[in-house]
C-alpha positions in Angstrom: 111.5 243.2 109.2 114.2 245.7 110.1 112.0 248.7 109.1 109.3 247.6 111.6 112.0 247.0 114.3 113.3 250.5 113.8 109.8 252.0 114.3 109.5 250.0 117.6 112.8 251.4 118.7 111.7 254.9 117.7 108.5 254.6 119.7 110.5 253.6 122.8 112.9 256.5 122.3 110.0 258.9 122.0 108.6 257.6 125.2 112.0 258.3 126.8 111.9 261.8 125.5 114.8 261.1 123.1 113.1 262.8 120.1 116.1 263.4 118.0 117.2 259.8 118.2 113.6 258.7 117.5 113.5 260.9 114.4 116.7 259.3 113.1 115.3 255.8 113.5 112.1 256.8 111.8 114.0 258.2 108.9 116.1 255.0 108.6 112.9 252.9 108.7 111.3 255.1 105.9 114.4 254.8 103.7 114.5 251.0 104.1 110.7 250.7 103.5 110.9 252.7 100.3 113.9 250.8 99.1 112.1 247.5 99.6 108.7 248.7 98.3 107.1 248.2 101.6 104.3 250.8 101.5 102.8 249.7 104.8 106.0 250.3 106.8 106.6 253.6 104.9 103.0 254.6 105.8 103.6 253.8 109.5 107.0 255.7 109.4 105.4 258.8 107.8 102.5 258.7 110.4 105.0 258.4 113.3 107.3 261.1 111.9 104.3 263.4 111.3 103.2 263.0 114.9 106.8 263.6 116.1 107.1 266.7 114.0 103.8 268.1 115.3 104.9 267.5 118.8 108.1 269.4 118.0 106.1 272.4 116.7 107.0 271.6 113.1 103.3 271.9 112.0 103.7 272.2 108.2 106.2 269.3 108.0 104.1 267.1 110.3 100.9 267.8 108.4 102.7 267.0 105.1 103.9 263.7 106.5 100.4 262.8 107.7 98.9 263.7 104.3 101.5 261.5 102.5 100.8 258.7 104.9 97.0 259.1 104.2 97.6 258.9 100.5 99.6 255.6 100.9 96.9 254.2 103.2 94.1 255.1 100.8 96.1 253.5 97.9 96.6 250.3 99.8 93.0 250.2 101.0 94.1 250.2 104.7 90.8 251.5 106.1 92.0 251.5 109.8 95.1 253.6 109.0 93.0 256.0 106.9 90.6 256.5 109.8 93.4 257.0 112.3 95.3 259.5 110.1 92.1 261.4 109.2 91.4 261.7 112.9 94.9 263.1 113.5 94.4 265.6 110.7 91.0 266.7 112.0 92.5 267.2 115.4 95.2 269.3 113.9 92.8 271.4 111.9 90.6 272.0 114.9 93.6 273.1 117.0 93.4 270.1 119.4 96.7 268.5 120.6 97.9 265.7 118.4 99.7 262.8 120.1 
């Protein structure tokens, strides 16, 4: 759907270094996902926004997004997403770079 397409655009914008534009697309995707009750897309948007915020030095906000994404993933039983998000949080806690 549109929410997934917005995340794909955001990912491309991040690769181009257009982080502000990427953040705007992620926020749009999250808003649409929540309006439609699409927790999977909301989870992906939160994970992506968390990573973006961490890379921008917004550590507390990035961690909060990742923790919210983890909660959604656990609720939906998405074991792969839970594993990926836990790895990101562990890297953050150990001081390793998060990408």
